C-alpha positions in Angstrom: 22.4 16.6 62.3 23.6 14.4 59.4 25.6 11.3 60.2 29.1 10.9 59.0 30.5 7.6 57.8 34.2 7.1 57.0 34.7 5.6 53.6 37.6 3.7 52.0 38.7 3.8 48.4 39.6 0.3 47.3 41.6 -0.9 44.3 39.6 -3.2 42.1 42.7 -4.3 40.2 44.1 -5.7 43.4 40.9 -7.1 44.8 40.5 -10.9 44.8 36.7 -10.9 44.2 35.7 -7.6 42.6 36.9 -8.3 39.1 36.4 -6.6 35.8 33.5 -9.1 35.2 31.9 -7.9 38.4 32.1 -4.3 37.3 30.7 -5.2 33.9 27.8 -7.0 35.5 27.0 -3.9 37.6 26.9 -1.6 34.6 24.9 -4.1 32.6 22.3 -4.2 35.4 22.0 -0.5 35.4 23.7 1.5 32.6 22.5 4.8 34.1 25.3 4.5 36.8 28.0 5.6 34.4 26.3 9.0 33.9 25.8 9.1 30.2 22.0 9.3 30.3 19.2 6.8 30.0 21.1 4.1 28.2 20.0 0.5 27.7 22.1 -2.6 27.4 22.4 -3.9 23.8 25.0 -6.5 24.3 28.0 -7.6 26.4 31.1 -9.6 25.5 30.3 -9.1 21.8 32.9 -10.9 19.6 35.0 -8.7 17.3 36.8 -9.7 14.1 40.2 -9.1 15.8 39.4 -11.9 18.2 38.7 -9.7 21.1 35.3 -9.0 22.8 33.6 -5.7 23.2 32.9 -5.4 27.0 29.6 -3.5 26.7 27.5 -2.2 23.9 25.0 0.4 25.2 22.3 2.2 23.3 20.4 5.5 23.6 17.2 5.0 21.7 16.3 8.7 21.8 19.5 10.0 20.1 20.0 6.8 18.1 23.5 6.5 19.6 25.5 3.4 20.4 28.3 3.5 23.0 31.2 1.0 22.6 32.5 0.6 26.1 35.8 -0.9 27.1 36.6 -1.5 30.8 40.0 -1.4 32.5 41.0 -1.9 36.1 43.9 0.1 37.2 45.6 2.8 35.1 44.6 3.6 31.5 47.1 2.6 28.9 47.8 2.8 25.2 46.6 -0.7 24.4 43.2 -0.1 25.8 42.9 3.2 23.9 43.7 1.3 20.6 41.3 -1.5 21.5 38.5 1.0 22.3 38.9 2.8 19.0 39.2 -0.4 17.1 35.9 -1.7 18.5 34.2 1.6 17.9 35.5 1.7 14.3 34.2 -1.8 13.5 30.8 -1.1 15.0 30.2 2.2 13.2 31.2 0.6 9.9 28.9 -2.4 10.4 26.0 -0.3 11.7 26.1 3.1 9.9 22.5 3.8 10.7 23.5 4.7 14.3 25.7 7.4 15.8 28.6 5.8 17.6 30.8 6.8 20.5 33.9 5.2 22.0 34.0 4.9 25.8 36.9 3.9 28.0 36.2 3.4 31.7 39.2 2.9 34.0 40.1 3.3 37.6 42.8 5.8 36.9 42.7 8.1 33.9 46.3 9.3 33.6 47.3 12.7 32.2 49.3 11.0 29.5 46.2 9.3 28.4 44.2 12.5 28.2 47.0 14.2 26.2 47.0 11.3 23.7 43.2 11.2 23.3 42.9 15.0 22.9 45.0 14.7 19.7 42.2 12.9 17.9 39.2 13.7 20.0 37.8 16.1 17.3 37.7 13.3 14.7 36.7 10.4 17.0 33.9 10.8 19.5 35.7 9.6 22.6 34.6 9.6 26.3 36.8 8.8 29.2 35.3 7.9 32.5 37.2 7.5 35.8 35.7 4.9 38.1 36.2 4.7 41.9 35.2 1.8 44.2 34.2 3.1 47.6 33.7 0.9 50.7 31.4 2.1 53.5 30.7 -0.1 56.5 31.2 -3.3 54.5 29.2 -2.1 51.4 31.0 -1.4 48.1 29.6 1.1 45.7 30.9 2.5 42.4 31.3 6.2 41.4 31.8 7.3 37.8 33.2 10.7 36.7 33.5 11.8 33.1 36.9 13.4 32.7 36.9 13.7 28.9 33.7 14.3 26.9 33.1 14.3 23.2 33.8 17.5 21.4 31.2 18.9 19.0 32.1 17.3 15.7 30.5 20.1 13.6 27.0 21.3 12.8 24.3 19.8 10.7 25.0 22.6 8.1 28.6 21.4 7.8 27.5 17.8 7.4 25.7 18.9 4.2 22.6 16.9 5.2 20.7 15.2 2.3 17.6 17.3 1.5 14.2 15.6 1.1 10.7 16.9 0.9 7.6 17.1 3.2 6.1 14.0 1.6 9.2 12.0 2.8 8.5 12.9 6.4 4.7 12.4 6.1 5.5 8.8 5.1 8.3 8.3 7.7 6.3 10.1 10.5 2.7 11.0 9.7 0.7 13.9 8.5 -0.4 14.6 12.1 3.3 14.9 13.3 4.0 17.3 10.4 1.2 19.5 11.7 3.1 19.5 15.0 6.2 20.8 13.1 4.1 23.5 11.7 2.9 24.4 15.2 6.4 24.7 16.5 7.4 26.8 13.5 4.5 29.2 14.5 6.2 29.5 17.9 9.5 30.2 16.3 7.8 32.9 14.2 6.9 34.7 17.5 10.6 34.6 18.5 12.2 35.4 15.1 10.0 35.8 12.0 11.1 34.6 8.6 12.2 31.0 9.2 10.9 28.1 7.2 11.1 24.3 7.7 13.9 22.6 6.0 13.4 18.9 5.3 16.6 16.9 5.7 16.8 13.1 5.6 17.4 12.6 9.4 15.7 15.6 10.8 13.7 18.8 10.0 15.7 21.9 10.6 15.1 25.6 10.0 16.4 28.0 7.3 16.1 31.7 6.6 16.9 33.2 3.2 18.1 29.8 2.1 20.7 29.5 5.0 20.3 26.7 7.6 20.0 28.0 11.2 19.3 24.9 13.2 19.0 26.3 16.7 16.2 23.8 17.0 15.5 20.7 15.0 12.6 18.2 14.9 12.2 14.5 14.2 8.6 13.5 13.5 7.3 10.2 14.8 3.9 8.6 14.1 2.0 10.2 17.0 4.5 12.8 18.3 7.5 14.9 17.4 10.9 15.1 19.0 12.1 18.7 19.5 15.8 19.4 20.1 17.0 22.8 21.3 20.7 23.7 21.1 21.7 25.0 24.5 24.4 24.4 27.1 23.2 22.3 30.0 22.0 24.6 32.8 20.0 24.1 36.0 17.7 27.0 35.0 16.7 25.4 31.7 16.2 22.0 33.3 14.0 23.6 36.0 12.0 25.4 33.3 11.2 22.1 31.5 10.5 20.2 34.7 7.7 22.6 35.6 5.6 21.1 32.8 4.1 17.7 32.1 6.1 17.4 28.8 8.1 14.2 28.2 11.7 15.4 28.9 14.3 13.1 27.4 18.0 12.9 28.5 20.3 15.8 27.6 22.2 15.1 24.4 25.9 15.7 25.4 27.2 15.0 22.0 25.2 17.8 20.3 24.7 20.0 23.4 20.9 20.0 23.2 17.8 19.6 25.3 15.2 17.2 23.9 11.5 16.8 24.5 8.9 14.5 23.0 5.8 16.6 22.1 2.2 15.8 21.4 -0.5 18.3 20.2 -1.7 18.6 23.8 1.9 19.4 25.0 2.2 22.2 22.5 -1.1 23.7 23.5 -0.6 23.5 27.2 3.1 24.3 27.4 3.4 26.9 24.7 4.8 29.5 27.1 7.6 27.1 28.2 8.4 26.1 24.6 8.5 29.8 23.6 11.1 30.4 26.4 13.1 27.4 25.3 13.2 28.4 21.7 14.0 32.0 22.6 17.0 30.7 24.7 18.2 28.5 21.8 17.8 31.4 19.3 19.7 33.8 21.5 22.5 31.3 22.2 22.9 30.0 18.6 21.9 32.8 16.3 21.4 36.2 18.0 
């Protein structure tokens, strides 16, 4: 029979030792604890032009996304909303080569806060995370719950992505990785014939009769290719992928897509799984 231990929720704001700096250090040690995927620490206490300091700058190398994180003990308030957006805005303008997302972590995310943020959430990628400190037999641990996630900010088609050619991606990736794109297209053809590769500046998508239909997209690397399949997160899909030896990356919450890093061997050995994944994405996005 499982043992039961009584726990106690403690207030970090009122605690004499567990300060905001302490919380910041715990996240810096292990960014995965906040629940946004396999993030790495880029910087902490980064100076801003306003005179303030960005608490944490986290990075997702797979999706090329940076997260500007502001911490607040106690209840969320308007000043921290403004500060979080201000830091996000400065970073995205200074480093436009990355995607950026504003993140506020607070002990108490109030309903008023959620109402205010929801007004501009479609234009600003904003994540709100509620943090709880729990004490069990003298040990303190932190729990993080995402209470407001980013909304889809549109599709690649709506972004009017800059069109390039195959040579561009052969130089940026390699001729071998473009052959992997061709192999994936052959699998797509088994699901829905008539699609062609569309070479955009930041990814390779699909089109049919001149119309973009990016239920999957690809990003060639030198020795592999990143495949993204647009699908709502589901245990069934996760289990399907985990049955293989493919390199499964963290789920992209911003664009609602599964991502895998593929080699020629992966495509050969896991073709059946890739066929099912692509079929699911086609059904969800196009059919």
